N, C-alpha and C positions, 0 to 999 in steps of 0.2 A: 534293893532300889538303887544303890550306888552302882552295882554291876550293870543294871539296865541302862543307867545314865551314861556309863562309860561306853557301852556297846553302841548306844544311839549317837554319841559324839563321834565314835570311830567311823560309823556309817556315814555321817554327815561329812566328815573329813574326806572319806573316800569319794563321795559324790562330788565334792568340790574339786578334788584333784583330777578326777576323770574329766570334768568339764574343761580343764585346761588343755587337754590333749586335742589333736586334730580330728579324732574320730576315725583315723585310718585303721582298717582291720588288718592285723598283722598275723601271719601264719607262724606256726611253731619254728619253721626253718628260717624265719626272718625275711620272707618274701611277702609282697602285698599284691592284692588283686586290683585294687583301685586306690590311687594316691589322693590324699586330701592335704591341703596346705592352709596354714594360718595367714592372716593378713601380713603383708610385708612391712607394714608400718606398726604392727603390734609387738615389736620386740620388747622383751621385759628388761633386758640388760643393755648396756652401752648407750643409754639415753635414747632408745628407739632408733638408732642410727645404723646398727649393723657394724661390720668390721671389714678391713682390707686384709685378707688372709695372705700368709707367706706362700707363694706359689710352690716353692721347693718342698715345704712341709705338706701342702695339699697333695702333691704328687706322690707322697710316700704312703698315703692311706691305702690299706689293703683289707680284704675280707678276713675275718677271724680276729681283728684287733679288739682289745678290751677298751673300756671307757677311759681308763687312766691313760692308755696309749694315745687315744684320740684327743683327750684333753691336752696332752703335752704338745701335740702337733697343731691343733686348731682352736684350742681354748674350750671354755664351757659352752654348752648349748645356750642360745640366746633367748629362748622362750621358756616359760614356766610350764613344763610338760608333765608335772606331777611327780609322785613318789615312785622310784624305780621305773622310769619310763622305758619303753622299748623303741622309742624314736627320739632322736635329737634333731632339732631344727635350728637353722642358722640363716642369716641374711648376710651375703658377701658382696663386696664391691671390688671391681677391677678397673685399673687404668687402661682405657681403650681409646687412644687418640682418633678422633673422627667418628666415634660411635658412642651412643648413650647420651645422657644428660650431662653437660659439662665434661665430656670425654670420659665418662665413667659408666660402666656397665654394671647392673645390679642383678643378682641371682639369689634364689633361695636354694638351700642345700639340706637334704634330709638323710640322716643315717638311721637305718633300721636294724635292730638287734634280734637275734633268735631267742628262744626260750631260756637259754643259758647265759644271755647277755653278752654274746659275741657279735660284733658288727658283721652283717651279712650282705645287705644290699645298700646302695648309695644312689641318690636321685637328685636331679637338678630341676629347677623351675625358673625359666627366664622371667624377669620382672620388667626391666628397662634396659634395652628395648624388649618388647614382648616376644620377639622372634630371635633373640640373641642366642649365640652358642655359649653354653655354660659348662666348664669355664672357658673363657675365650682362648683361642689358639694363639700361641706365640708366632710371630713371623718366621717363616722358614728361611729367610735370607741371612739370619744370624751366622757368623762364621767362626767364632772362637768359644762356643759353649754349647751345652746340651740344647737340642731343639726337637720339636715333635712334628711329624708329618702324618696327617690323617688320611686314610684311604677309605673310600666308600665301599663297604662290603658288597652292596648290590651291584656295583660296577666290577668288582673283582670276581665274584662267583655267581653261577646260576642259583636260583632260589633254593635254599636249604641244602646246598652242596658245599664241598670244601676241598676237593682234590685238584691237582694240577690240570688234569684233562677236562675238568669242569669249569676251568677258569675262562672268563669272558675276554674277548679281544681287547676291550677297554682296560681291563685289569692288567693284562699282560703289558700293554703299553705303558701304564703307570709304573709298574714295577721295573720295566726295562729302563725307563727314564731315571727312576730312583737309583737303580744299580749303577748306571753309567756315571752318576755323580759320586756315589759312595766309593767306587774303586779309584777315583782321582783324589780322594782326601790325602792331605799331607800326613795327618795323624788321626786314624780312625780307631778310637778306643773301645767303643761298644755300640751295638745296634740292638735295641730291646724292642721286640715285636709283641704287641698285646692285642688279642682278639676280643671283640665285644659282640653281644647280640641284643636284640630288643627283649622286651619283657614277656612276650608271648611264648607259651610252651613251658615245660618243666625245668626245674633248676638243673638237674643232672644232664638232661639232654642239651641244654644251652651251654653248659660248662664244656661238655665234650666237643660241641660244634665250634666254640670259640677257640679251644686249644688246637683243634685240627686245622682250622684256617690259619692260625698264627704259625703253625709248624710248616704248612704248605708255603706260605710267604717266605719263611726262613729258608727252606730248601730251594725255592726259586731264586732268591738272591745269591745263594751259594753257587748255584749253577751259572749265575751270570758274573761270577768272579769276586764276590764279596767274601772275605776270609771267614770261614766257619767258626773259628775260635773267638770271634768278637760278637757273634749273633746269638741272641737268646730269645726264646719264644715262650709265651705264657697266655693263658686264656682267663678272662674274668667273667665269662658267661653273661648273665644279665644283671650283674651286681652294681654296674656303674652306668645308670641311665642318665642321659643328658637332655632328654625331652620327654615330658610326662604324657601328653595327649589325654587330658582329662575329659570326662563326660562320655556318654554312649554314642557310638557311631558305627556304620556298617563295617564289617571286618576288612574289606578292601581299603576303605578310607583310613582305618586305624593302622593297617600295615604301612600305608603310605606316610601317615603322620609320624610313625615311629622310626622312619628311615634313618635319621641321624644317629640312632643308637646302634644300628648295625654298621660297625666300622672296625677297621684295623689300624691301630696307632703304631707308628714306628718312631721310637725315640733314639736320636742319634747323638752320641758324645764324641766329638772330635773336631779337628780343624779342617774346614772345608766349606763348600757353599752348595746349598740346595736351591735350584731355580724353580 
């Protein structure tokens, strides 16, 4: 009788904990087919307010990290996601003069883990404004510190392509402009190029596509005179989505909605100016 009571209590506890999760179906490799989000005002910790993350720590998050490593960078998950959850949910605020409520942009952030509890995919959901870029991009006019320049992959390459001969005229013009500024830097310490895709398609395919696009951009900048020794390329596949596009919609509309996720980010560390 005591054993039955213990089992019953365990089952009740499991049901209660499951009810705390968002209901997002997570695949064994840490990918999701459809994202679900909790209420942005339902934060369990931080008195329902969320936090202002350290941007430098946030930029260090990478696929394959453990929960302890993530905890060190961005703190505990802010919702009660249950026992050994495979998703961590946050509400983050960012100071954005001229944008958001009281010059603050609010976004939800979700980390999804694979079956072995390694972080695999990362997702953003804009809250205020509802069409905000998450995380907000730093102004590119900064001159004495690291800054990030975001390129639209749809403007860089033909659909589903990655090579230099498949680069579009608009993409060439953007890279020519970027290279012309980089070669004038007084002190160019590093240029880190990161390719990203949207969530459509398989993990391996998107990883390869993002890597090839980043490497193509790297080679293009080298050909335009940027020193090869300071340029590094990497691909993040579909692991860092910045726009969710929830709900069912025709594929053409979904592809258009997911456009912000298809991007190439160029992080520059040095003394100079990007216009």
